[in-house]
Backbone bond lengths (Angstrom), bond angles and torsions (degrees), N, CA, C in turn:
res aa  C-N    CA-C-N  psi(-1)  N-CA   C-N-CA  omega(-1)  CA-C   N-CA-C  phi
1 M - - - 1.419 - - 1.529 112.26 -
2 G 1.349 116.65 130.06 1.441 121.70 -173.14 1.538 108.60 -83.38
3 F 1.356 111.47 167.59 1.470 120.34 175.10 1.500 114.69 -69.86
4 T 1.312 120.78 140.11 1.503 121.52 175.22 1.536 103.87 -103.44
5 I 1.340 114.15 170.95 1.408 119.54 173.21 1.501 113.32 -58.03
6 G 1.404 114.62 -40.08 1.422 118.19 -179.10 1.482 112.60 -68.99
7 S 1.369 118.77 -35.37 1.477 119.64 179.78 1.600 108.58 -68.83
8 I 1.316 116.25 -36.20 1.462 119.00 178.80 1.499 110.99 -63.50
9 R 1.311 114.71 -40.59 1.466 118.20 178.87 1.527 110.00 -66.31
10 E 1.377 116.39 -39.47 1.437 116.16 177.32 1.510 115.77 -61.13
11 I 1.350 114.01 -38.49 1.481 120.67 177.29 1.562 108.68 -61.62
12 R 1.384 114.33 -46.96 1.420 117.49 -178.31 1.576 110.76 -61.70
13 D 1.404 114.89 -41.31 1.432 115.43 177.62 1.505 113.87 -64.48
14 L 1.398 115.85 -35.44 1.425 117.51 177.82 1.527 112.95 -63.15
15 R 1.403 114.58 -45.41 1.382 119.35 178.06 1.521 112.68 -62.27
16 S 1.324 116.98 -40.00 1.487 120.73 178.50 1.492 107.91 -62.94
17 G 1.330 118.38 -42.74 1.459 120.87 -177.36 1.487 109.97 -66.55
18 A 1.311 116.78 -39.96 1.526 120.03 179.65 1.547 108.91 -63.75
19 R 1.368 115.77 -41.06 1.499 119.94 176.28 1.572 110.77 -59.81
20 R 1.283 114.44 -46.25 1.514 120.39 176.27 1.467 112.57 -57.32
21 R 1.383 118.48 -45.27 1.401 122.72 178.71 1.555 111.57 -64.24
22 D 1.346 115.36 -43.25 1.449 117.66 176.49 1.508 112.04 -58.02
23 R 1.324 116.21 -46.00 1.462 117.63 179.90 1.553 111.69 -64.72
24 A 1.282 115.35 -38.41 1.481 119.27 179.20 1.524 109.31 -67.72
25 S 1.362 120.04 -35.63 1.449 120.99 174.95 1.478 113.94 -65.14
26 V 1.300 116.95 -39.65 1.464 124.89 -177.76 1.573 107.25 -68.89
27 C 1.364 117.67 -46.23 1.486 119.71 -179.43 1.565 106.92 -66.90
28 T 1.248 119.54 -40.53 1.506 118.27 -179.36 1.579 108.42 -61.68
29 A 1.294 115.79 -40.95 1.492 122.19 178.43 1.525 112.09 -60.27
30 V 1.348 115.85 -43.70 1.400 121.17 -178.99 1.565 109.45 -69.26
31 A 1.368 117.74 -38.70 1.467 118.88 174.75 1.493 111.93 -63.50
32 E 1.327 116.72 -39.02 1.537 119.37 178.84 1.556 108.63 -62.35
33 Y 1.369 115.51 -45.44 1.500 119.12 -176.55 1.527 108.82 -61.30
34 T 1.355 117.15 -45.93 1.498 120.01 -175.98 1.547 111.38 -80.49
35 G 1.325 116.17 -43.05 1.486 115.43 -174.80 1.463 116.95 -85.80
36 L 1.338 116.10 -33.38 1.471 116.27 -176.27 1.552 112.04 -96.07
37 W 1.390 114.83 -42.81 1.449 120.85 -174.30 1.503 112.81 -90.34
38 G 1.317 115.67 -19.04 1.530 116.81 178.78 1.513 112.49 79.60
39 W 1.350 119.43 30.09 1.434 120.25 -179.42 1.549 111.05 -111.58
40 D 1.347 114.57 145.55 1.424 120.05 169.00 1.468 110.69 -66.53
41 V 1.322 120.58 153.28 1.415 123.63 171.80 1.478 111.88 -132.52
42 V 1.303 118.20 140.62 1.454 125.59 -177.73 1.505 110.38 -118.14
43 P 1.347 121.42 128.80 1.462 121.75 172.51 1.543 108.80 -66.27
44 G 1.343 116.70 131.64 1.484 120.36 -177.89 1.452 112.98 -116.49
45 A 1.343 117.26 159.65 1.523 123.20 175.08 1.546 109.06 -65.26
46 R 1.224 115.13 161.22 1.496 121.54 174.90 1.531 110.89 -124.84
47 A 1.303 112.03 150.38 1.520 117.44 178.22 1.512 110.04 -79.70
48 T 1.371 113.58 147.86 1.469 118.28 176.47 1.505 103.40 -133.99
49 R 1.303 116.21 157.86 1.489 124.55 176.51 1.498 109.88 -99.40
50 G 1.256 118.12 126.30 1.493 121.13 177.56 1.526 110.31 -153.79
51 G 1.349 119.15 130.38 1.409 118.96 174.29 1.477 113.13 67.94
52 G 1.329 119.58 22.61 1.466 120.98 -177.52 1.522 117.21 79.09
53 R 1.359 115.28 8.08 1.391 115.67 178.12 1.628 110.73 -139.75
54 T 1.287 116.88 169.58 1.448 120.11 -177.21 1.477 107.71 -88.09
55 E 1.376 113.91 129.10 1.487 123.60 175.89 1.463 108.40 -116.00
56 C 1.350 113.48 163.39 1.463 121.52 179.58 1.540 110.96 -105.29
57 S 1.277 116.35 139.12 1.477 120.91 178.14 1.502 113.71 -67.19
58 C 1.381 117.09 -8.59 1.448 118.69 177.94 1.459 112.33 -70.04
59 G 1.360 117.33 -20.61 1.418 124.69 179.89 1.524 116.07 86.51
60 V 1.319 117.92 0.21 1.468 121.92 176.60 1.560 111.40 -78.48
61 P 1.342 116.61 118.73 1.474 119.56 -180.00 1.534 112.83 -58.06
62 D 1.294 115.76 135.43 1.483 118.12 -178.37 1.535 113.77 56.56
63 C 1.324 116.17 39.42 1.478 121.28 175.68 1.513 107.11 -53.92
64 P 1.436 116.57 130.64 1.412 121.79 -177.17 1.570 115.95 -70.56
65 S 1.437 112.27 -19.10 1.441 117.80 -175.13 1.569 108.32 -134.75
66 P 1.323 121.12 62.21 1.358 121.86 -168.58 1.618 111.30 -64.67
67 G 1.329 112.21 122.04 1.475 113.57 177.02 1.534 111.32 80.81
68 A 1.356 122.20 12.52 1.444 120.81 -172.28 1.546 110.75 -145.32
69 H 1.339 117.34 34.96 1.457 120.86 179.90 1.622 105.80 -144.81
70 P 1.345 113.03 156.44 1.502 116.44 175.47 1.472 112.96 -63.78
71 L 1.406 116.43 144.52 1.356 118.28 174.66 1.614 112.54 -76.30
72 D 1.401 113.79 -36.49 1.438 115.45 -179.63 1.595 102.57 -165.90
73 P 1.306 119.91 111.12 1.483 121.77 178.14 1.523 111.01 -51.71
74 A 1.339 122.00 -26.80 1.404 124.38 -174.15 1.565 108.81 -69.35
75 L 1.378 116.18 -15.24 1.509 119.16 -175.10 1.564 108.44 -93.83
76 T 1.282 115.78 12.39 1.532 117.36 179.62 1.524 112.15 -54.18
77 V 1.298 115.35 134.78 1.446 124.44 173.81 1.548 105.40 -93.48
78 P 1.390 119.28 111.34 1.404 120.03 -171.70 1.541 114.83 -71.15
79 A 1.309 114.29 159.58 1.493 118.80 171.81 1.519 107.57 -55.31
80 G 1.344 115.64 139.20 1.372 119.53 178.02 1.511 115.68 97.80
81 A 1.353 115.85 -8.66 1.503 120.42 -177.24 1.569 109.01 -66.90
82 T 1.295 113.43 147.85 1.503 121.27 -177.49 1.540 107.87 -89.07
83 L 1.339 114.69 173.25 1.396 120.53 174.92 1.481 115.54 -59.75
84 D 1.325 117.31 -41.05 1.410 123.19 172.32 1.566 114.99 -59.65
85 E 1.293 114.80 -41.95 1.412 118.42 176.85 1.533 112.33 -71.89
86 A 1.309 118.04 -35.94 1.429 120.93 173.51 1.586 113.24 -61.31
87 T 1.290 112.22 -46.11 1.438 120.81 177.34 1.486 113.90 -59.35
88 G 1.347 114.24 -46.83 1.526 118.73 179.22 1.518 110.16 -63.62
89 A 1.361 116.61 -35.33 1.474 117.15 -177.52 1.540 109.45 -69.91
90 W 1.357 115.63 -39.56 1.479 119.80 -175.11 1.568 110.91 -74.43
91 E 1.256 115.58 -25.76 1.500 121.09 176.68 1.507 110.28 -63.10
92 R 1.329 116.90 -27.78 1.420 120.75 -179.02 1.549 111.33 -82.15
93 V 1.277 118.21 -15.19 1.435 125.70 -178.15 1.504 110.85 -135.36
94 P 1.328 119.73 58.12 1.446 120.50 -174.30 1.540 114.67 -57.15
95 G 1.316 113.91 135.21 1.468 117.67 -178.27 1.577 114.48 85.28
96 A 1.348 115.90 -1.58 1.526 113.40 -175.46 1.508 109.67 -70.24
97 A 1.350 112.81 151.33 1.441 122.95 176.48 1.590 108.57 -76.24
98 V 1.331 112.45 152.58 1.468 117.36 174.72 1.494 113.48 -89.44
99 L 1.229 121.48 113.67 1.470 128.70 179.15 1.534 114.28 -108.71
100 L 1.245 118.65 140.65 1.437 122.98 174.97 1.558 110.32 -113.94
101 P 1.300 115.45 120.98 1.554 118.67 178.66 1.536 108.88 -68.49
102 V 1.332 116.38 133.08 1.432 122.36 178.90 1.509 107.39 -94.43
103 G 1.397 114.77 150.65 1.420 118.55 173.36 1.526 112.35 99.17
104 R 1.336 116.76 -0.34 1.505 118.35 177.54 1.534 111.81 -105.10
105 T 1.265 117.73 -60.10 1.506 118.16 174.25 1.538 110.72 -110.14
106 F 1.250 116.81 -7.71 1.436 120.53 177.25 1.526 112.27 -156.42
107 D 1.367 116.58 154.44 1.441 120.74 164.44 1.538 106.68 -111.35
108 V 1.301 118.54 -179.11 1.449 123.15 -173.63 1.540 111.08 -136.76
109 I 1.329 114.96 133.29 1.448 121.17 172.82 1.512 103.94 -105.58
110 E 1.396 116.86 119.98 1.459 123.63 -178.94 1.472 112.07 -102.52
111 V 1.338 117.42 130.68 1.456 120.05 173.74 1.575 107.66 -138.83
112 S 1.266 119.01 178.24 1.462 120.78 173.34 1.487 108.51 -64.04
113 A 1.353 114.14 153.55 1.413 119.73 179.40 1.552 111.88 -61.92
114 A 1.296 117.22 -42.16 1.433 123.49 -179.05 1.525 109.64 -62.05
115 A 1.327 119.66 -44.16 1.411 122.85 177.41 1.490 110.68 -69.60
116 G 1.282 116.98 -38.83 1.511 121.99 176.09 1.479 113.54 -57.68
117 R 1.299 118.01 -43.35 1.432 121.86 -178.64 1.525 110.86 -68.51
118 R 1.376 118.24 -43.32 1.493 120.49 176.70 1.487 111.79 -68.00
119 A 1.304 116.92 -36.00 1.520 115.34 179.21 1.566 111.35 -73.02
120 L 1.342 116.85 -31.19 1.444 119.07 179.91 1.473 106.53 -67.19
121 A 1.257 121.32 -44.90 1.480 122.62 178.97 1.500 111.78 -62.64
122 R 1.323 118.63 -40.11 1.471 125.78 173.48 1.501 111.16 -58.69
123 L 1.310 118.58 -50.17 1.416 124.97 -177.24 1.523 113.05 -63.77
124 E 1.356 114.75 -39.02 1.431 120.05 -178.93 1.580 110.11 -68.13
125 R 1.411 113.52 -38.77 1.483 115.69 177.18 1.537 112.19 -64.34
126 M 1.323 114.49 -31.90 1.442 120.25 178.54 1.474 116.18 -77.19
127 G 1.374 114.40 -11.81 1.482 119.64 175.32 1.569 111.70 77.09
128 L 1.332 117.72 18.35 1.470 118.76 -177.69 1.519 109.81 -78.56
129 P 1.320 118.14 151.69 1.484 123.17 179.88 1.529 105.37 -65.31
130 L 1.390 113.56 136.99 1.428 119.30 178.45 1.563 109.58 -128.90
131 G 1.321 112.56 148.70 1.492 119.52 169.97 1.487 110.48 -96.41
132 P 1.333 115.85 -168.24 1.507 118.52 172.44 1.594 110.00 -68.78
133 V 1.328 106.01 150.65 1.484 116.18 -179.42 1.504 108.59 -135.93
134 A 1.313 118.69 126.00 1.441 122.68 -179.07 1.523 110.53 -116.42
135 V 1.332 115.98 155.55 1.497 122.09 174.44 1.461 111.89 -122.23
136 T 1.240 121.48 137.86 1.531 126.48 -175.39 1.516 109.77 -97.56
137 P 1.354 118.37 161.23 1.421 119.95 176.33 1.571 114.94 -73.40
138 H 1.357 114.88 -12.62 1.475 114.85 178.63 1.564 108.30 -103.12
139 G 1.246 120.22 26.70 1.417 122.72 165.38 1.534 116.93 85.63
140 R 1.300 117.10 33.96 1.519 123.11 -177.18 1.507 107.20 -122.80
141 A 1.347 115.46 151.48 1.478 124.16 174.05 1.481 110.06 -119.05
142 W 1.303 117.47 136.14 1.449 119.80 177.52 1.517 110.40 -120.24
143 F 1.356 112.72 118.26 1.440 123.11 176.19 1.494 109.91 -97.12
144 L 1.343 116.82 117.74 1.457 120.03 -178.98 1.554 109.33 -85.02
145 V 1.296 114.52 123.84 1.496 122.57 -177.71 1.474 111.83 -127.59
146 A 1.336 121.45 174.48 1.386 123.70 -176.30 1.604 112.65 -65.01
147 P 1.275 114.01 147.37 1.521 115.92 179.48 1.503 113.78 -54.81
148 G 1.383 115.54 146.39 1.451 119.42 -179.90 1.562 111.17 102.13
149 A 1.288 116.63 -11.25 1.480 118.60 -176.15 1.460 110.95 -64.96
150 A 1.276 122.57 -43.04 1.525 124.62 -177.68 1.504 110.12 -54.01
151 A 1.363 115.14 -48.53 1.455 119.02 -177.59 1.521 113.93 -68.48
152 E 1.354 117.36 -30.28 1.407 121.88 -177.08 1.546 109.70 -90.50
153 L 1.283 119.24 -5.55 1.496 116.17 -171.51 1.472 114.13 -58.23
154 P 1.391 119.00 -50.26 1.509 117.00 179.96 1.554 115.83 -53.90
155 R 1.360 112.92 -42.96 1.438 117.69 179.71 1.526 111.32 -66.70
156 L 1.333 118.96 -38.90 1.449 121.26 178.18 1.582 112.29 -63.15
157 L 1.375 113.75 -45.39 1.389 119.66 174.49 1.489 114.20 -56.52
158 Y 1.352 114.61 -43.99 1.429 119.62 -179.25 1.547 111.38 -59.81
159 R 1.369 113.29 -46.56 1.479 117.32 -176.90 1.579 110.57 -67.35
160 M 1.352 118.09 -26.19 1.409 116.85 176.57 1.501 117.60 -91.70
161 G 1.417 115.77 3.51 1.402 122.02 171.69 1.467 112.59 88.08
162 W 1.352 119.37 17.55 1.450 123.11 177.88 1.514 114.85 -104.86
163 D 1.278 115.96 13.98 1.472 120.86 -172.32 1.476 113.50 -68.80
164 D 1.351 117.50 -30.02 1.461 120.22 -175.93 1.516 113.46 -100.98
165 T 1.333 115.82 16.40 1.473 125.24 -177.94 1.510 110.79 -111.10
166 V 1.287 117.65 129.15 1.477 119.47 177.01 1.517 107.83 -83.07
167 L 1.310 117.25 105.86 1.440 126.48 -177.22 1.569 108.96 -105.95
168 D 1.313 115.00 144.68 1.500 118.47 172.27 1.483 106.73 -88.00
169 L 1.324 112.18 72.77 1.499 123.93 -173.88 1.547 107.87 -145.71
170 R 1.351 117.54 128.22 1.474 115.47 173.88 1.539 109.79 -148.41
171 G 1.277 115.00 164.83 1.473 118.11 -178.00 1.584 108.30 -109.43
172 L 1.250 115.23 147.14 1.401 124.48 172.91 1.484 110.26 -116.36
173 G 1.349 116.23 130.33 1.487 121.60 -175.30 1.472 115.45 -136.69
174 P 1.365 117.30 -150.22 1.472 117.07 -177.24 1.516 113.52 -55.51
175 G 1.352 113.64 135.87 1.454 118.29 -179.22 1.449 114.41 102.15
176 D 1.438 118.18 -21.05 1.440 127.69 -176.06 1.536 105.28 -93.23
177 H 1.407 113.36 159.27 1.431 121.32 175.50 1.516 106.54 -140.15
178 I 1.371 113.80 148.10 1.515 117.64 171.88 1.476 107.34 -120.18
179 T 1.329 112.57 148.08 1.453 118.86 174.04 1.502 112.21 -78.96
180 A 1.323 117.91 133.19 1.436 120.65 -171.94 1.498 110.89 -106.29
181 P 1.375 119.42 144.83 1.422 118.98 167.94 1.515 114.84 -51.38
182 P 1.383 123.15 141.73 1.530 122.03 11.55 1.570 110.08 -98.36
183 S 1.313 117.93 21.19 1.523 120.01 -178.46 1.468 114.88 -65.81
184 D 1.394 110.73 151.54 1.474 118.88 171.07 1.573 113.33 -82.96
185 L 1.271 116.39 140.99 1.457 120.12 -179.29 1.551 111.28 -103.01
186 G 1.242 117.11 106.34 1.455 122.68 174.29 1.528 114.45 59.10
187 G 1.258 118.27 32.04 1.468 122.48 177.31 1.535 112.40 76.25
188 L 1.372 116.82 9.84 1.508 118.60 -172.81 1.551 112.00 -98.10
189 G 1.380 112.68 -14.52 1.501 116.70 179.96 1.557 107.44 133.77
190 P 1.278 115.02 175.89 1.533 118.64 -174.80 1.478 114.42 -81.13
191 V 1.357 114.50 146.86 1.493 119.67 169.81 1.527 109.08 -77.60
192 R 1.280 120.92 143.76 1.407 126.05 -173.99 1.588 108.14 -129.78
193 W 1.328 113.47 148.80 1.512 120.25 174.06 1.511 109.21 -82.23
194 L 1.322 117.82 122.73 1.438 119.80 164.49 1.560 112.13 -77.85
195 R 1.295 110.70 -34.78 1.533 121.69 177.54 1.503 104.03 -138.01
196 P 1.317 118.35 102.23 1.456 125.57 -178.08 1.532 111.92 -65.09
197 P 1.344 116.21 156.81 1.469 120.56 179.35 1.566 108.61 -65.95
198 T 1.301 112.00 151.65 1.518 120.22 175.29 1.518 103.51 -135.26
199 L 1.377 114.22 160.86 1.495 115.88 179.52 1.529 116.01 -54.59
200 E 1.303 114.55 -35.84 1.489 117.27 -175.98 1.558 107.09 -83.06
201 A 1.301 119.93 -45.21 1.451 119.98 -173.54 1.570 112.86 -71.32
202 A 1.367 115.07 -32.79 1.453 118.61 -177.35 1.472 111.69 -71.60
203 G 1.355 118.44 -39.00 1.445 124.14 -179.89 1.497 114.83 -78.57
204 R 1.330 113.60 -27.45 1.504 117.71 -179.12 1.540 110.08 -135.83
205 P 1.308 112.50 78.20 1.567 116.83 -178.22 1.461 105.29 -68.04
206 P 1.323 118.20 155.33 1.423 121.08 -176.36 1.537 112.08 -75.62
207 Q 1.398 112.66 162.49 1.467 117.95 177.79 1.526 106.52 -74.18
208 A 1.342 115.22 140.47 1.400 118.45 -173.62 1.569 113.66 -60.84
209 R 1.268 116.06 -32.55 1.486 124.32 -179.01 1.570 110.73 -57.94
210 L 1.376 114.71 -27.29 1.393 116.13 179.09 1.534 115.76 -73.43
211 L 1.278 114.18 -23.33 1.451 120.01 -178.31 1.585 115.95 -109.57
212 L 1.289 112.14 -17.26 1.461 117.20 -170.62 1.525 111.82 -67.24
213 G 1.291 118.84 -32.26 1.507 118.10 176.47 1.513 112.65 -57.31
214 A 1.315 113.66 -52.23 1.483 119.60 -179.77 1.551 112.01 -63.13
215 L 1.336 115.80 -41.82 1.473 118.73 -179.19 1.481 109.17 -64.34
216 A 1.345 120.66 -48.86 1.481 123.41 -178.89 1.528 110.21 -62.97
217 Y 1.308 114.45 -39.73 1.546 113.32 -179.16 1.560 111.00 -64.22
218 V 1.290 116.25 -45.36 1.459 121.49 -179.92 1.564 109.45 -61.76
219 C 1.345 116.41 -45.59 1.462 118.22 178.67 1.531 112.03 -63.80
220 H 1.324 118.40 -35.63 1.480 120.53 176.99 1.467 111.25 -66.59
221 R 1.325 119.60 -33.83 1.473 118.92 177.67 1.563 112.88 -71.03
222 E 1.321 113.95 -19.33 1.446 115.98 174.00 1.490 118.00 -78.06
223 L 1.373 113.32 -11.85 1.505 119.64 -176.92 1.535 105.98 -67.94
224 P 1.315 118.42 147.03 1.444 119.33 171.04 1.498 111.15 -72.77
225 H 1.274 114.01 131.40 1.553 117.69 -178.10 1.530 104.95 -121.22
226 G 1.285 114.80 118.55 1.421 121.95 178.84 1.504 115.62 -146.83
């Protein structure tokens, strides 16, 4: 049975409705990040597929970070913004990814997703305070910790005896951004929360030293030993 004019219109309506729902979902997420969790949000570029390769909506040829960088820091939606303000901001940059600036209310410790899942279970069993934890489509886990962690990471690892070990562990600090759910990261798929933000954890992320021992230990166990 072929398509009729009516069925084509229904499909268009469904697609339009899906796009509206997607925009509403993103605006709601932005309002939660700013209004509930007290985080700034920056509209980010998105990845597009063209000519068999990933391109960036920023329009820069051979963009080094397609779909994973801010469009314009001046477009930042500040902490405390309302749903109406978030919606108005995103209407100016339709389809933008949701990015969170690092180094203001939190820093990030990044490890592999596998190590992150094991460390998270270990930390939960130990009853240690935890902040939000996200997992990316390219196999990384982001642990949100108190600001200053990225700068302190080498010293903390040294004091814990991990300074001479090559670990798949790094800190993200001022000047860095992470892609936040429900946005897509670089055309690979959406970022997801392993441990979603809460009022307590978002406003007071844990000190890195409380988590670093477990994270370094699990990362060390992932190293090839031969």
